C-alpha positions in Angstrom: 18.3 -31.6 25.8 18.6 -34.3 23.0 16.6 -37.1 24.7 13.7 -34.8 25.5 13.6 -33.5 21.9 13.7 -37.1 20.6 10.9 -38.0 22.9 8.8 -35.0 21.8 9.4 -36.0 18.1 8.3 -39.6 18.9 5.1 -38.4 20.7 4.3 -36.1 17.7 4.8 -38.9 15.3 2.6 -41.2 17.3 -0.2 -38.5 17.4 0.1 -38.0 13.6 0.0 -41.8 13.0 -3.1 -42.1 15.3 -4.8 -39.2 13.6 -4.0 -40.7 10.1 -5.4 -44.1 11.1 -8.8 -42.8 12.1 -11.7 -44.2 10.1 -13.4 -41.7 7.7 -17.1 -41.0 7.5 -18.1 -40.5 3.8 -21.0 -38.1 4.9 -18.4 -35.9 6.7 -15.2 -36.3 4.7 -16.4 -36.8 1.1 -17.7 -33.5 -0.3 -18.2 -34.0 -4.1 -17.8 -30.8 -6.2 -17.9 -32.2 -9.7 -18.2 -35.6 -11.4 -18.1 -36.6 -15.0 -16.9 -39.6 -17.0 -13.3 -38.4 -16.8 -12.7 -36.7 -13.4 -14.0 -36.3 -9.9 -13.3 -33.2 -7.9 -13.8 -33.0 -4.1 -13.4 -30.5 -1.3 -10.9 -32.2 1.0 -11.3 -31.2 4.6 -8.3 -30.4 6.9 -7.2 -33.3 9.1 -7.6 -36.2 6.7 -5.1 -37.8 4.3 -5.4 -37.2 0.6 -3.9 -40.7 -0.2 -3.5 -43.9 1.7 0.3 -43.8 1.8 2.5 -46.9 2.6 0.5 -47.7 5.7 -2.7 -47.8 3.6 -4.5 -45.5 6.1 -8.0 -44.2 5.5 -7.9 -41.4 2.9 -10.3 -39.3 0.8 -8.7 -41.1 -2.2 -9.9 -44.4 -0.7 -13.4 -43.0 -0.3 -13.5 -41.7 -3.9 -12.4 -45.1 -5.1 -14.9 -46.9 -2.9 -17.8 -44.8 -4.3 -16.7 -44.3 -7.9 -14.0 -46.8 -8.8 -11.9 -46.4 -11.9 -11.1 -48.3 -15.1 -7.8 -49.6 -13.7 -9.4 -50.8 -10.5 -6.6 -49.2 -8.5 -6.9 -46.2 -6.1 -3.3 -45.2 -6.9 -4.2 -44.8 -10.6 -6.7 -42.0 -9.7 -4.6 -39.6 -7.8 -3.8 -36.4 -9.8 -2.2 -34.5 -6.9 -2.2 -34.4 -3.1 -2.7 -32.0 -0.3 -1.1 -32.2 3.1 -3.1 -33.8 5.8 -3.8 -30.5 7.6 -4.5 -28.7 4.4 -8.0 -28.3 3.0 -8.8 -27.7 -0.7 -9.9 -29.1 -4.0 -8.6 -32.5 -5.0 -8.9 -33.9 -8.5 -9.1 -37.6 -9.3 -8.9 -39.2 -12.7 -11.3 -42.0 -13.7 -8.9 -43.6 -16.2 -5.2 -43.8 -16.9 -5.3 -41.7 -20.0 -6.9 -38.8 -18.2 -4.5 -39.3 -15.3 -1.5 -38.9 -17.7 -2.9 -35.7 -19.3 -3.6 -34.1 -15.9 -0.2 -35.2 -14.5 1.5 -33.6 -17.5 -0.6 -30.4 -17.1 0.4 -30.1 -13.4 4.1 -30.7 -14.2 4.1 -28.2 -17.0 2.2 -25.7 -14.8 -0.5 -25.2 -17.4 -2.8 -25.9 -14.4 -2.5 -23.7 -11.4 -3.3 -24.5 -7.8 -5.4 -22.6 -5.3 -3.4 -19.4 -5.7 -4.8 -18.8 -9.2 -7.4 -21.4 -10.0 -8.4 -22.5 -13.4 -6.0 -22.9 -16.3 -3.4 -20.5 -17.7 -2.9 -19.7 -21.3 
């Protein structure tokens, strides 16, 4: 039944948009693992956005930017990688554009591994 399936998809989309638009509590959603002058690593909980996206919804990237800022004064210039909304795990943010470029290149070349291996490969 096509109309019922379309209605179900619409309801699921609405629930996802509502969930994504919820305000975040820094005490609950911002768990700092590591900070230095180059990077910030956090433990992202499940159920929150990694990045604001086109709707500029609340995200852990927004919380990191709010608390730490970056040299470019732009939350989008901090994001090294993303995790899906319902995925928990470590997120890394760059504090300047040079570090962001290096980390993006490392992720692309797979010299950094995700949660399956951790750390760096040689």
